[in-house]
BAKOLFI-467508 format. One line per field, with one value per atom (N, C-alpha, C): residue number from 1; x, z, y negated. Coordinates in nm, 3 decimals. Each point is the difference from the previous one (the first is absolute). Layout:
<romis>
nr = NUM,...
x = X,...
z = Z,...
y = Y,...
</romis>
This chain:
<romis>
nr = 1,1,1,2,2,2,3,3,3,4,4,4,5,5,5,6,6,6,7,7,7,8,8,8,9,9,9,10,10,10,11,11,11,12,12,12,13,13,13,14,14,14,15,15,15,16,16,16,17,17,17,18,18,18,19,19,19,20,20,20,21,21,21,22,22,22,23,23,23,24,24,24,25,25,25,26,26,26,27,27,27,28,28,28,29,29,29,30,30,30,31,31,31,32,32,32,33,33,33,34,34,34,35,35,35,36,36,36,37,37,37,38,38,38,39,39,39,40,40,40,41,41,41,42,42,42,43,43,43,44,44,44,45,45,45,46,46,46,47,47,47,48,48,48,49,49,49,50,50,50,51,51,51,52,52,52,53,53,53,54,54,54,55,55,55,56,56,56,57,57,57,58,58,58,59,59,59,60,60,60,61,61,61,62,62,62,63,63,63,64,64,64,65,65,65,66,66,66,67,67,67,68,68,68,69,69,69,70,70,70,71,71,71,72,72,72,73,73,73,74,74,74,75,75,75,76,76,76,77,77,77,78,78,78,79,79,79,80,80,80,81,81,81,82,82,82,83,83,83,84,84,84,85,85,85,86,86,86,87,87,87,88,88,88,89,89,89,90,90,90,91,91,91,92,92,92,93,93,93,94,94,94,95,95,95,96,96,96,97,97,97,98,98,98,99,99,99,100,100,100,101,101,101,102,102,102,103,103,103,104,104,104,105,105,105,106,106,106,107,107,107,108,108,108,109,109,109,110,110,110,111,111,111,112,112,112,113,113,113,114,114,114,115,115,115,116,116,116,117,117,117,118,118,118,119,119,119,120,120,120,121,121,121,122,122,122,123,123,123,124,124,124,125,125,125,126,126,126,127,127,127,128,128,128,129,129,129,130,130,130,131,131,131,132,132,132,133,133,133,134,134,134,135,135,135,136,136,136,137,137,137,138,138,138,139,139,139,140,140,140,141,141,141,142,142,142,143,143,143,144,144,144,145,145,145,146,146,146,147,147,147,148,148,148,149,149,149,150,150,150,151,151,151,152,152,152,153,153,153,154,154,154,155,155,155,156,156,156,157,157,157,158,158,158,159,159,159,160,160,160,161,161,161,162,162,162,163,163,163,164,164,164,165,165,165,166,166,166,167,167,167,168,168,168,169,169,169,170,170,170,171,171,171,172,172,172,173,173,173,174,174,174,175,175,175,176,176,176,177,177,177,178,178,178,179,179,179,180,180,180,181,181,181,182,182,182,183,183,183,184,184,184,185,185,185,186,186,186,187,187,187,188,188,188,189,189,189,190,190,190,191,191,191,192,192,192,193,193,193,194,194,194,195,195,195,196,196,196,197,197,197,198,198,198,199,199,199,200,200,200,201,201,201,202,202,202,203,203,203,204,204,204,205,205,205,206,206,206,207,207,207,208,208,208,209,209,209,210,210,210,211,211,211,212,212,212,213,213,213,214,214,214,215,215,215,216,216,216,217,217,217,218,218,218,219,219,219,220,220,220,221,221,221,222,222,222,223,223,223,224,224,224,225,225,225,226,226,226,227,227,227,228,228,228,229,229,229,230,230,230,231,231,231,232,232,232,233,233,233,234,234,234,235,235,235,236,236,236,237,237,237,238,238,238,239,239,239,240,240,240,241,241,241,242,242,242,243,243,243,244,244,244,245,245,245,246,246,246,247,247,247,248,248,248,249,249,249,250,250,250,251,251,251,252,252,252,253,253,253,254,254,254,255,255,255,256,256,256,257,257,257,258,258,258,259,259,259,260,260,260,261,261,261,262,262,262,263,263,263,264,264,264,265,265,265,266,266,266,267,267,267,268,268,268,269,269,269,270,270,270,271,271,271,272,272,272,273,273,273,274,274,274,275,275,275,276,276,276,277,277,277,278,278,278,279,279,279,280,280,280,281,281,281,282,282,282,283,283,283,284,284,284,285,285,285,286,286,286,287,287,287,288,288,288,289,289,289,290,290,290,291,291,291,292,292,292,293,293,293,294,294,294,295,295,295,296,296,296
x = 3.968,0.070,-0.070,0.084,-0.066,0.049,-0.082,0.013,0.079,0.104,0.068,0.020,-0.034,0.020,-0.057,-0.110,-0.087,0.085,0.089,0.085,-0.017,-0.004,-0.003,0.140,0.000,0.130,-0.029,0.104,0.009,0.128,0.011,0.110,0.034,0.102,-0.001,0.104,0.090,0.079,-0.001,-0.078,-0.008,0.116,0.111,0.126,0.030,0.095,0.036,0.148,0.065,0.116,0.057,0.111,0.054,0.046,0.045,0.062,-0.042,-0.116,-0.038,0.060,0.051,0.058,0.016,0.042,0.049,-0.085,-0.131,-0.100,0.007,0.009,-0.006,-0.089,-0.050,-0.091,0.082,-0.005,0.047,-0.090,-0.016,-0.106,0.013,0.125,-0.007,-0.052,0.027,-0.045,-0.125,-0.050,-0.113,0.023,0.115,0.038,0.039,-0.028,0.058,0.126,0.096,0.122,0.009,0.032,0.024,0.090,0.016,0.118,-0.065,0.061,0.010,0.146,0.028,0.147,0.054,-0.079,0.066,0.012,-0.096,0.000,0.065,0.065,0.079,-0.073,-0.105,-0.092,-0.046,0.003,-0.063,-0.135,-0.098,-0.128,-0.038,-0.054,-0.048,-0.138,-0.106,-0.139,-0.079,-0.117,-0.094,-0.120,-0.044,-0.120,-0.114,-0.010,-0.126,-0.040,0.106,-0.023,0.023,0.058,0.045,0.093,0.071,0.119,0.114,0.102,0.142,0.102,0.107,0.128,0.095,0.061,0.081,0.160,0.092,0.144,0.073,0.070,0.085,0.150,0.053,0.141,0.059,0.132,0.079,0.039,-0.061,0.056,-0.120,-0.031,-0.108,-0.007,-0.114,-0.022,-0.107,0.013,-0.108,-0.068,0.045,-0.043,0.048,-0.085,0.015,0.003,0.081,0.016,-0.011,-0.106,-0.036,0.109,0.029,0.104,-0.028,0.084,-0.039,-0.049,-0.087,-0.055,-0.057,0.051,-0.067,0.087,0.096,0.105,-0.064,0.027,-0.040,0.126,0.040,0.116,-0.065,0.076,-0.066,0.097,-0.049,0.083,0.011,0.134,0.014,0.104,0.020,0.093,0.140,0.036,0.150,-0.002,-0.103,-0.001,-0.114,0.025,-0.100,0.033,-0.136,-0.010,-0.091,0.063,-0.092,-0.087,-0.128,-0.084,-0.074,-0.015,-0.064,-0.131,-0.111,-0.131,-0.049,0.071,-0.052,0.090,0.124,0.062,0.007,-0.002,0.005,0.146,0.080,0.152,0.051,0.106,0.046,0.148,0.048,0.145,0.031,0.120,0.040,0.021,-0.032,0.006,0.095,-0.029,0.078,0.012,0.133,0.012,-0.012,-0.097,-0.021,0.006,0.085,0.014,0.005,0.051,0.024,0.091,0.082,0.116,-0.050,-0.127,-0.083,-0.093,0.027,-0.107,-0.113,0.027,-0.094,-0.091,0.001,-0.099,-0.081,-0.119,-0.071,-0.060,-0.059,-0.062,-0.129,-0.082,-0.125,-0.063,-0.074,-0.079,0.087,-0.034,0.091,-0.105,0.056,-0.094,0.075,-0.029,0.064,-0.042,0.104,-0.022,0.022,0.026,-0.004,0.145,0.014,0.125,0.061,-0.087,0.041,0.080,-0.036,0.066,-0.077,0.073,-0.069,0.032,-0.092,0.033,-0.016,0.108,0.024,0.001,-0.080,0.017,0.033,0.086,0.041,-0.017,-0.006,-0.030,0.063,0.028,0.043,-0.122,0.061,-0.091,-0.079,0.071,-0.059,-0.032,-0.036,-0.039,0.095,0.130,0.102,-0.009,0.019,-0.022,0.114,-0.026,0.092,0.088,-0.029,0.061,-0.027,-0.087,-0.040,0.054,-0.040,0.029,-0.100,-0.004,-0.084,0.099,0.007,0.092,-0.074,0.079,-0.065,0.103,-0.079,0.081,-0.037,0.095,-0.016,0.109,-0.025,0.108,0.089,-0.043,0.072,0.092,-0.003,0.065,-0.083,0.062,-0.058,0.038,-0.095,0.039,-0.074,0.052,-0.048,-0.084,-0.123,-0.090,-0.014,-0.050,-0.045,0.047,0.145,0.051,-0.059,0.023,-0.053,-0.158,-0.052,-0.142,-0.045,-0.115,-0.040,-0.095,-0.101,-0.117,-0.044,0.069,-0.051,-0.119,-0.099,-0.125,-0.061,-0.129,-0.081,0.080,0.091,0.068,-0.088,-0.032,-0.061,0.030,-0.052,0.048,-0.113,0.016,-0.111,0.005,-0.116,-0.018,0.110,0.037,0.100,0.134,0.028,0.138,0.070,-0.057,0.061,0.012,-0.089,-0.004,0.014,0.067,0.003,-0.077,-0.054,-0.040,0.061,0.028,0.072,-0.022,-0.020,-0.004,0.108,0.032,0.084,-0.104,-0.066,-0.111,0.004,0.113,-0.008,0.008,0.017,0.006,-0.157,-0.083,-0.134,-0.036,0.089,-0.022,0.039,-0.052,0.006,0.064,0.104,0.054,-0.005,0.030,-0.013,0.140,0.039,0.158,-0.024,0.046,0.016,0.112,-0.050,0.077,0.064,0.114,0.064,-0.071,-0.083,-0.070,0.091,0.123,0.080,0.072,0.001,0.076,-0.082,-0.105,-0.096,0.075,0.116,0.067,-0.061,0.025,-0.050,0.063,-0.082,0.041,0.000,-0.033,-0.029,-0.001,-0.016,-0.007,-0.136,-0.005,-0.156,-0.067,-0.125,-0.100,-0.109,-0.054,-0.104,-0.128,-0.066,-0.124,-0.103,-0.010,-0.098,0.066,-0.034,0.041,-0.107,0.021,-0.115,0.038,0.103,0.018,-0.092,-0.067,-0.124,-0.092,-0.017,-0.119,0.056,0.121,0.064,-0.026,0.018,-0.016,0.138,-0.004,0.128,-0.009,0.065,0.006,0.057,-0.079,0.059,0.008,-0.057,0.014,-0.075,0.015,-0.079,0.007,-0.085,-0.024,-0.071,0.018,-0.062,-0.144,-0.100,-0.099,0.013,-0.077,0.004,-0.014,-0.055,0.001,0.123,0.081,0.134,-0.018,-0.102,-0.012,0.067,0.049,0.065,-0.087,0.007,-0.081,0.089,0.003,0.089,-0.054,0.042,-0.040,0.081,-0.088,0.046,-0.009,0.117,0.025,-0.070,-0.074,-0.061,-0.125,-0.051,-0.119,-0.107,0.036,-0.100,-0.061,0.090,-0.072,0.121,-0.066,0.082,-0.050,0.101,-0.039,0.030,-0.072,0.036,0.025,0.107,0.042,0.028,-0.050,0.000,0.142,0.029,0.128,0.079,-0.070,0.045,0.017,-0.037,0.016,-0.127,-0.106,-0.117,-0.077,-0.055,-0.081,-0.123,-0.037,-0.120,-0.098,0.041,-0.084,0.059,-0.050,0.061,-0.078,0.040,-0.074,0.042,-0.095,0.023,-0.015,0.085,0.034,-0.026,-0.051,-0.012,0.114,0.108,0.144,0.067,0.061,0.064,0.131,0.077,0.133,-0.010,-0.044,-0.013,0.155,0.070,0.116,0.034,-0.065,0.039,-0.119,-0.051,-0.106,0.060,-0.086,0.038,-0.137,-0.001,-0.118,0.008,-0.103,0.011,-0.129,-0.044,-0.107,-0.006,-0.086,0.011,0.000,-0.065,-0.017,0.083,0.060,0.096,-0.080,-0.130,-0.075,-0.030,0.069,-0.001,0.125,-0.022,0.120,0.012,0.113,0.044,0.079,-0.005,0.106,0.029,0.127,0.042,-0.006,-0.006,0.007,0.097,0.007,0.075,-0.058,0.036,-0.034,0.119,0.128,0.120,-0.022,0.017,0.019,-0.151,-0.105,-0.136,-0.019,-0.074,-0.003,-0.131,-0.009,-0.112,-0.142,-0.009,-0.148,0.009,0.097,0.004,-0.011,0.042,-0.017,-0.165,-0.050,-0.139,-0.091,0.038,-0.083,0.032,0.110,0.019,0.035,-0.110,0.033,0.050,-0.020,0.068,0.150,0.039,0.134,0.090,0.094,0.088,-0.069,-0.127,-0.055,0.035,-0.046,0.014,-0.135,-0.021,-0.134,-0.019,-0.110,-0.032,-0.115,0.033,-0.113,-0.037,-0.122,-0.020,-0.007,0.077,0.003,-0.072,-0.001,-0.079,0.123,0.124,0.113,0.104,0.056,0.115,0.122,0.082,0.140,0.074,0.150,0.089,0.064,0.023,0.077,0.127,0.032,0.143,0.089,0.114,0.109,0.069,0.025,0.078,0.126,0.107,0.138,0.009,0.065,0.020,0.102,0.115,0.103,0.070,0.067,0.053,0.153
z = 5.085,-0.077,0.039,-0.008,0.032,-0.130,-0.008,-0.128,0.055,-0.064,0.038,-0.135,-0.011,-0.143,-0.114,0.030,-0.099,-0.058,0.063,-0.049,0.117,-0.049,0.099,0.059,0.141,0.083,0.069,-0.001,0.078,0.070,0.110,0.070,-0.039,-0.108,-0.075,0.089,0.090,0.093,0.127,0.096,0.144,0.078,-0.050,0.064,0.084,0.096,0.078,-0.011,-0.120,-0.024,0.067,0.083,0.061,-0.129,-0.102,-0.105,-0.133,-0.034,-0.128,-0.104,-0.110,-0.122,-0.109,-0.131,-0.114,-0.074,0.011,-0.062,-0.155,-0.072,-0.144,-0.030,-0.128,-0.047,-0.117,0.018,-0.097,-0.090,-0.119,-0.093,-0.022,-0.010,-0.046,0.093,0.140,0.101,0.077,-0.047,0.067,0.155,0.027,0.123,0.065,0.118,0.046,0.074,0.005,0.067,0.082,0.131,0.089,0.122,0.077,0.111,0.124,0.099,0.137,0.046,-0.032,0.006,0.137,0.110,0.126,0.057,-0.056,0.060,-0.093,-0.118,-0.085,-0.071,-0.052,-0.061,-0.132,-0.080,-0.150,0.014,-0.065,-0.016,-0.158,-0.015,-0.136,0.027,-0.068,0.029,-0.117,0.000,-0.097,0.056,-0.080,0.051,-0.024,-0.109,-0.007,0.123,0.059,0.118,0.126,-0.022,0.143,0.085,-0.061,0.067,-0.057,0.105,-0.021,0.063,-0.069,0.064,0.060,0.110,0.063,-0.006,-0.034,-0.009,0.094,0.076,0.119,-0.063,0.003,-0.020,0.130,-0.001,0.121,-0.024,-0.086,0.000,-0.061,0.013,-0.082,-0.148,-0.034,-0.156,-0.033,-0.105,-0.053,-0.130,-0.096,-0.133,-0.077,-0.108,-0.078,-0.152,-0.064,-0.140,-0.081,-0.077,-0.073,-0.084,-0.008,-0.082,-0.074,-0.081,-0.072,0.078,-0.035,0.047,0.128,0.101,0.149,0.067,-0.065,0.083,0.039,0.128,0.037,0.068,-0.052,0.060,0.121,0.114,0.115,0.048,0.016,0.053,0.147,0.048,0.136,0.050,0.151,0.039,-0.058,-0.041,-0.050,-0.141,-0.091,-0.131,-0.057,-0.106,-0.067,0.018,0.047,0.033,-0.111,-0.035,-0.111,0.095,-0.001,0.053,-0.102,0.001,-0.083,0.070,-0.085,0.056,-0.006,-0.086,0.000,0.112,0.031,0.090,0.134,0.009,0.116,0.036,-0.076,0.028,-0.035,0.071,-0.024,-0.021,-0.075,-0.033,-0.017,0.047,-0.001,-0.154,-0.066,-0.139,-0.008,0.057,-0.010,0.120,0.045,0.123,-0.029,0.063,-0.011,0.150,0.045,0.110,0.125,-0.040,0.094,0.125,-0.024,0.070,0.088,-0.016,0.090,0.095,0.112,0.080,0.034,-0.001,0.040,-0.095,-0.126,-0.116,-0.028,-0.072,-0.039,-0.139,-0.071,-0.117,0.016,-0.096,0.019,-0.131,-0.052,-0.114,-0.121,-0.090,-0.093,-0.110,-0.134,-0.102,-0.125,-0.062,-0.143,-0.090,-0.061,-0.118,-0.134,-0.088,-0.134,-0.037,-0.115,-0.052,0.106,0.060,0.094,0.100,0.066,0.114,0.115,0.111,0.130,0.056,0.045,0.088,0.153,0.085,0.125,0.089,0.105,0.091,0.125,0.082,0.127,0.095,0.125,0.108,0.115,0.094,0.148,0.061,0.096,0.084,0.101,0.038,0.095,-0.065,-0.141,-0.056,-0.015,-0.011,0.001,-0.126,-0.010,-0.098,-0.112,-0.106,-0.105,-0.005,0.086,0.030,-0.121,-0.093,-0.087,-0.146,-0.088,-0.151,-0.068,-0.130,-0.119,-0.098,-0.008,-0.090,-0.126,-0.124,-0.122,0.006,-0.029,-0.006,-0.136,-0.068,-0.125,-0.030,-0.044,-0.043,0.123,0.117,0.144,-0.006,-0.066,0.005,0.087,0.108,0.085,-0.023,-0.038,-0.028,0.116,0.072,0.092,-0.075,0.014,-0.074,0.090,0.110,0.090,0.135,0.032,0.127,0.102,0.127,0.100,0.001,-0.036,0.010,0.145,0.050,0.140,0.005,-0.078,-0.011,-0.136,-0.094,-0.124,-0.016,-0.076,-0.001,-0.151,-0.035,-0.125,-0.125,0.010,-0.111,-0.111,-0.132,-0.086,-0.134,-0.111,-0.134,-0.083,-0.112,-0.108,-0.087,-0.057,-0.075,-0.121,-0.065,-0.085,0.034,0.131,0.047,0.002,-0.049,-0.013,0.111,0.113,0.109,0.128,0.121,0.137,0.085,0.102,0.109,0.112,0.095,0.123,0.100,0.136,0.096,0.117,0.066,0.114,0.119,0.068,0.080,0.070,0.080,0.082,-0.073,-0.141,-0.083,-0.038,0.015,-0.025,-0.156,-0.076,-0.148,-0.070,-0.116,-0.102,-0.119,-0.049,-0.122,-0.101,-0.127,-0.133,-0.066,-0.038,-0.067,-0.138,-0.106,-0.134,0.002,-0.078,0.000,-0.133,-0.003,-0.117,-0.008,-0.116,-0.019,-0.006,-0.054,-0.015,0.126,0.108,0.113,0.133,-0.007,0.111,0.078,-0.023,0.069,-0.015,0.083,-0.022,-0.123,-0.072,-0.121,0.030,0.136,0.005,0.148,0.052,0.139,0.065,0.104,0.081,-0.024,-0.036,-0.001,0.095,0.049,0.111,-0.092,0.059,-0.046,0.088,0.125,0.085,0.137,0.043,0.119,0.100,0.107,0.102,0.132,-0.001,0.117,0.056,-0.109,0.044,0.081,-0.032,0.063,0.116,0.023,0.105,-0.024,-0.122,-0.019,-0.023,0.038,-0.008,-0.109,-0.101,-0.112,0.041,-0.019,0.029,-0.140,-0.016,-0.104,-0.120,-0.125,-0.114,-0.105,-0.102,-0.114,-0.109,-0.114,-0.111,-0.058,-0.053,-0.075,-0.127,-0.080,-0.151,-0.072,0.067,-0.058,0.030,0.068,0.038,0.115,0.083,0.137,0.112,0.093,0.113,0.108,0.069,0.126,0.112,0.089,0.108,0.127,0.090,0.132,0.084,0.101,0.066,0.158,0.062,0.113,0.103,0.096,0.096,-0.043,-0.122,-0.039,-0.043,0.011,-0.017,-0.148,-0.100,-0.138,-0.106,-0.121,-0.116,-0.090,-0.044,-0.081,-0.152,-0.082,-0.152,-0.069,-0.072,-0.064,-0.163,-0.070,-0.155,-0.053,-0.121,-0.051,0.032,0.021,0.026,0.145,0.090,0.144,0.075,-0.105,0.070,0.079,0.124,0.076,-0.062,-0.003,-0.059,0.093,0.108,0.083,0.115,0.113,0.087,0.049,0.031,0.070,0.134,0.104,0.142,0.052,0.098,0.054,0.158,0.063,0.153,0.060,-0.032,0.071,-0.044,0.091,-0.024,-0.087,0.022,-0.039,-0.141,-0.101,-0.125,-0.064,-0.048,-0.029,-0.142,-0.071,-0.139,-0.067,-0.129,-0.086,-0.099,-0.062,-0.112,-0.092,-0.108,-0.092,0.004,-0.006,-0.022,-0.024,-0.006,-0.024,-0.141,-0.040,-0.147,-0.122,0.038,-0.085,0.035,0.108,0.056,0.036,0.039,0.052,0.145,0.071,0.142,0.054,0.089,0.056,0.152,0.012,0.116,0.094,0.121,0.087,0.124,0.038,0.128,0.092,0.144,0.090,0.123,0.090,0.118,0.138,0.110,0.127,0.089,-0.092,0.089,0.060,0.110,0.067,0.047,-0.028,0.054,0.147,0.052,0.148,0.026,0.119,0.050,-0.048,0.027,-0.058,-0.135,-0.081,-0.140,-0.062,0.082,-0.056,0.026,0.114,0.027,-0.110,-0.042,-0.095,-0.133,-0.027,-0.135,0.020,0.030,0.011,-0.104,-0.125,-0.131,-0.035,0.071,-0.028,0.008,-0.118,-0.033,-0.091,-0.045,-0.085,-0.160,-0.064,-0.168,-0.045,-0.074,-0.049,-0.147,-0.067,-0.135,-0.033,-0.087,-0.052,-0.162,-0.030,-0.133,-0.077,-0.100,-0.089,-0.122,-0.076,-0.126,-0.128,0.057,-0.099,0.027,-0.112,0.025,0.035,0.075,0.023,-0.104,0.030,-0.100,0.056,-0.061,0.049,0.053,0.108,0.068,-0.102,-0.003,-0.105,0.068,-0.083,0.028,-0.056,0.071,-0.030,-0.107,-0.099,-0.119,0.036,0.060,0.027,0.162,0.074,0.110,-0.011
y = -1.097,-0.093,-0.142,-0.116,-0.107,-0.090,-0.116,-0.081,-0.143,-0.037,-0.112,-0.065,-0.130,-0.076,0.084,0.047,0.067,0.133,0.044,0.110,0.119,0.119,0.101,0.033,0.023,0.024,0.117,0.080,0.133,0.012,0.059,0.018,0.149,-0.008,0.137,0.109,-0.053,0.057,-0.068,0.087,-0.071,0.035,-0.052,0.027,-0.150,0.012,-0.118,-0.009,-0.082,-0.021,-0.125,0.006,-0.114,-0.106,0.038,-0.075,0.078,0.021,0.054,-0.090,0.056,-0.069,0.084,-0.067,0.078,0.087,-0.031,0.092,0.004,0.125,0.001,0.105,0.024,0.095,0.079,0.131,0.090,0.047,-0.039,0.052,0.135,0.051,0.134,0.099,-0.025,0.089,-0.042,-0.135,-0.070,-0.003,-0.037,-0.007,-0.146,-0.049,-0.115,0.023,-0.088,0.024,-0.122,-0.002,-0.118,0.040,-0.106,0.002,-0.047,0.047,-0.082,-0.027,-0.117,-0.033,0.025,-0.044,-0.004,0.154,0.073,0.139,0.116,-0.056,0.064,0.117,-0.040,0.112,-0.049,0.110,0.004,0.067,-0.038,0.060,0.006,0.125,0.040,0.034,-0.088,0.039,0.019,0.080,-0.003,-0.084,-0.108,-0.071,0.080,0.085,0.072,0.100,0.033,0.099,-0.062,-0.120,-0.072,0.083,0.083,0.075,-0.048,0.010,-0.044,0.083,-0.004,0.065,-0.104,0.024,-0.082,0.062,-0.087,0.038,-0.083,0.053,-0.072,-0.010,-0.125,-0.030,-0.046,-0.015,-0.028,-0.156,-0.074,-0.138,-0.079,-0.121,-0.069,0.022,0.018,0.021,-0.092,-0.069,-0.095,-0.009,0.082,-0.006,0.125,0.032,0.103,-0.022,0.084,-0.030,0.142,0.010,0.111,0.045,0.122,0.056,0.131,0.061,0.117,0.111,0.077,0.121,-0.034,0.069,-0.013,-0.109,-0.061,-0.086,-0.142,-0.028,-0.140,-0.053,-0.121,-0.077,-0.078,-0.010,-0.072,-0.102,-0.107,-0.114,0.009,0.040,-0.011,-0.106,0.021,-0.101,0.017,0.110,0.032,0.004,-0.025,0.016,0.065,0.078,0.086,0.143,0.078,0.130,0.074,0.129,0.060,0.099,-0.012,0.085,0.093,0.121,0.090,0.042,-0.042,0.018,0.144,0.091,0.128,0.085,-0.023,0.080,-0.075,-0.124,-0.071,-0.023,0.021,-0.005,-0.164,-0.041,-0.115,-0.028,-0.081,-0.023,-0.144,-0.036,-0.136,-0.026,-0.119,-0.042,-0.113,-0.108,-0.104,-0.097,-0.029,-0.076,-0.144,-0.077,-0.145,-0.052,-0.081,-0.069,0.115,0.103,0.118,-0.035,-0.102,-0.044,-0.117,-0.030,-0.111,0.041,0.045,0.064,-0.112,-0.118,-0.092,-0.032,0.067,-0.037,0.137,-0.031,0.132,-0.046,0.091,-0.044,-0.044,-0.076,-0.042,0.008,-0.099,-0.001,0.026,0.108,0.037,0.056,-0.001,0.063,0.034,0.102,0.038,-0.108,-0.039,-0.115,0.041,-0.082,0.021,0.046,0.094,0.053,0.109,0.080,0.103,-0.062,-0.089,-0.091,0.008,-0.037,-0.017,-0.124,-0.083,-0.125,0.043,-0.001,0.058,-0.104,-0.028,-0.111,0.045,-0.085,0.028,-0.127,0.040,-0.114,0.047,-0.110,0.014,0.086,0.091,0.079,-0.077,-0.118,-0.082,-0.136,0.010,-0.127,-0.096,0.027,-0.108,-0.069,-0.137,-0.074,0.019,0.022,0.027,0.133,0.080,0.129,0.100,-0.023,0.103,-0.048,0.100,-0.020,0.054,-0.034,0.079,0.034,0.140,0.066,0.045,-0.005,0.080,0.128,0.103,0.124,0.078,0.042,0.048,0.108,0.130,0.084,0.009,-0.020,0.017,-0.122,-0.099,-0.130,-0.089,-0.067,-0.095,-0.150,-0.078,-0.140,-0.094,-0.077,-0.094,-0.115,-0.004,-0.097,-0.125,0.010,-0.121,0.041,-0.054,0.032,-0.098,0.010,-0.087,-0.004,0.109,0.001,0.037,-0.051,0.035,0.124,-0.007,0.104,-0.004,0.096,0.019,0.064,-0.064,0.058,-0.056,0.058,-0.018,0.043,0.088,0.042,0.075,-0.048,0.057,-0.076,0.087,-0.031,-0.007,-0.091,-0.002,0.127,0.031,0.120,0.012,-0.121,0.006,0.005,-0.009,0.001,-0.123,-0.108,-0.142,-0.084,0.028,-0.062,0.060,-0.045,0.057,-0.104,0.049,-0.084,0.027,-0.081,0.009,-0.086,0.033,-0.112,0.043,-0.116,0.024,-0.056,0.081,-0.027,-0.135,-0.017,-0.121,-0.126,0.011,-0.138,-0.036,0.116,-0.024,-0.042,0.052,-0.007,0.125,-0.008,0.130,-0.061,0.051,-0.042,0.090,-0.035,0.086,-0.019,0.116,-0.001,0.064,-0.061,0.053,0.105,0.106,0.125,0.029,0.073,0.047,0.147,0.033,0.132,0.106,-0.012,0.104,0.071,-0.102,0.027,-0.014,-0.074,-0.022,-0.110,-0.067,-0.094,-0.125,-0.118,-0.130,-0.064,-0.070,-0.058,-0.166,-0.031,-0.168,0.011,-0.125,-0.032,0.024,0.010,0.009,-0.126,0.008,-0.118,0.030,-0.113,0.018,0.036,0.100,0.049,-0.048,0.034,-0.041,-0.051,-0.123,-0.057,0.009,0.096,0.029,-0.072,-0.087,-0.069,-0.104,-0.064,-0.083,0.057,0.134,0.082,0.086,-0.019,0.092,0.149,0.045,0.143,0.054,0.139,0.079,0.116,-0.027,0.104,0.132,0.112,0.139,0.056,0.128,0.076,-0.042,0.025,-0.034,0.085,-0.006,0.083,-0.069,0.028,-0.067,0.085,-0.073,0.073,0.007,0.043,0.020,-0.145,-0.088,-0.139,-0.072,0.049,-0.084,-0.084,0.037,-0.068,0.057,-0.080,0.048,0.013,0.113,0.019,0.035,-0.113,-0.013,0.012,0.098,0.042,-0.116,-0.071,-0.112,0.032,0.040,0.029,-0.091,0.037,-0.096,-0.053,0.003,-0.064,0.093,0.138,0.109,-0.012,-0.026,-0.004,0.033,0.035,0.013,-0.114,-0.079,-0.130,0.021,-0.022,-0.002,-0.120,-0.010,-0.119,0.025,-0.069,0.012,-0.014,0.000,-0.010,-0.137,-0.107,-0.129,-0.019,0.107,-0.030,-0.060,-0.002,-0.068,0.096,-0.024,0.079,0.053,0.118,0.048,0.048,0.092,0.031,0.088,0.041,0.073,0.102,0.126,0.104,0.005,0.010,0.004,0.132,0.035,0.138,-0.010,0.112,-0.023,0.037,-0.042,-0.004,-0.126,-0.069,-0.139,0.029,0.113,0.021,0.094,-0.047,0.077,-0.026,0.130,-0.004,0.025,0.107,0.011,0.060,-0.047,0.035,0.107,0.083,0.060,0.042,0.005,0.052,0.133,0.088,0.146,0.064,0.116,0.074,0.028,0.088,0.048,-0.110,-0.113,-0.114,-0.114,0.014,-0.101,-0.129,0.024,-0.104,-0.002,0.078,-0.007,-0.072,-0.102,-0.089,0.070,0.067,0.061,-0.094,0.010,-0.104,0.069,-0.027,0.044,-0.120,0.040,-0.100,0.028,-0.082,0.018,-0.051,0.077,-0.054,-0.061,-0.006,-0.032,-0.143,-0.027,-0.131,-0.051,0.090,-0.048,0.015,-0.098,0.009,0.104,0.022,0.090,-0.040,-0.129,-0.053,-0.006,-0.031,-0.009,0.162,0.092,0.146,0.029,-0.042,0.031,-0.071,-0.109,-0.083,0.065,0.088,0.038,0.157,0.064,0.151,0.075,-0.055,0.067,-0.036,-0.093,-0.053,0.131,0.008,0.095,0.103,-0.015,0.117,-0.064,0.104,-0.018,-0.027,-0.112,-0.034,0.014,0.014,0.004,-0.096,-0.076,-0.076,0.017,0.012,0.009,-0.118,-0.003,-0.123,0.014,-0.125,0.000,-0.015,0.020,-0.017,0.118,0.057,0.080,-0.050,0.076,-0.028,0.049,0.002,0.063,0.118,0.097,0.118,-0.009,0.048,-0.011,0.057,-0.095,0.046,0.130,0.099,0.103,0.007,0.042,0.013,0.111,-0.034,0.110,0.101,-0.042,0.080,-0.039,0.088,-0.029,0.010
</romis>
């Protein structure tokens, strides 16, 4: 282990993901769940043993949603797939943009009121090709059409606030929510403007103090912002393309993060031999448990 920013850092899974993403922690199974979007793979891992299981899909997969028993909903290019972690079986659950071969899923998360916020984007990064949808009781509601790269989707503990970014805008927004439905109850408001620093917001998660921890693609860091959007600190990692964080471990005081080697040159790869790995940073504050869908 090495120390960075006075915190212990570990490469918990010495994998090499082209586009690692969507990491979450399942408290019930003490299992990390994450994806390699470009290689169409789901990973289920035990940080304690440093072992993992790899599941291959036939299309890009980007995010997972904890569901009853051993079920896991998976955000794929064609919509939601139900994967059974005990039997290994898969079944289509809900089509979302299945008729749009030019798009795929991206950053998505289980929201309040048994809902899912499901983000899509163009496979070739086409501007405005994606959308952020609200999914509840199999009903699909478009929330933010003409989105380019949806990211930083996360929710406050009380379910009254959502956070969301469209990466090319270099801004993170907050949105008031209806607690009964998980739908927006107001317009997007600027939370953090990252443009002056040239930073690219990727995945994000909240801690138990209501602070947002945002992975910043290309900057090799996860930055923390308080409830007012004020910068608090940044944790630096040995890979420039950090994609998604989550809090996990028995006390929810370990910050895990996926990374990617997509698009790196040979010299950049040589400088970043751990690009694409999954990292763990010991924190002094706990995160929030990942929401679990009550019904399917």
